[in-house]
Each structure stands twice: as structure tokens, then as C-alpha cells.
N, C-alpha and C positions, 0 to 999 in steps of 0.2 A: 503495504498497499504506499509506501513510504515512500520508493524510487516510483511511483507511478506517479508521485506530488510530484516529484524533480519533477520531472523529465516534461510535466506538464505547466513548471515555475518558468526549463526553461523557452518551454517554444511560446508559451508567451513573453519573456522577455527578449526572446534573441525576432518573434517577430514582430515588435516596437523596437530595435532595431532597427531593420530592413522598409519599417515608415520611419524613417527620424531619414535613414537615408534615399526613400524614395522627393518629397517635403525634398531634406536639403538637395537633392540632381536639377526640383523642378526651381528652388530661388536661387541653385547659379542655374539654372537659364535661363528663368525670363526676362534681366534686366538683357541678355547675348539679342531676347525674339523685343 
């Protein structure tokens, strides 16, 4: 059970990191456009 919880938290933090990367990517692209 503990392992499953850790996996879920890891996936959640990873998806948040990916979301931040996409947001930063959009922010860096917008000034160029």
C-alpha cells in the first residue's frame, strides 16, 4: 500500500513538472510571436 502511494505521489509531481515545462515553453515562445 505504501509503495502504491509513493508511486502515485511521484507520478503527480512528475506531471506537475511536465505542466510547468509546457507553461514555461509557452511563455518563452509568446514574446517571439
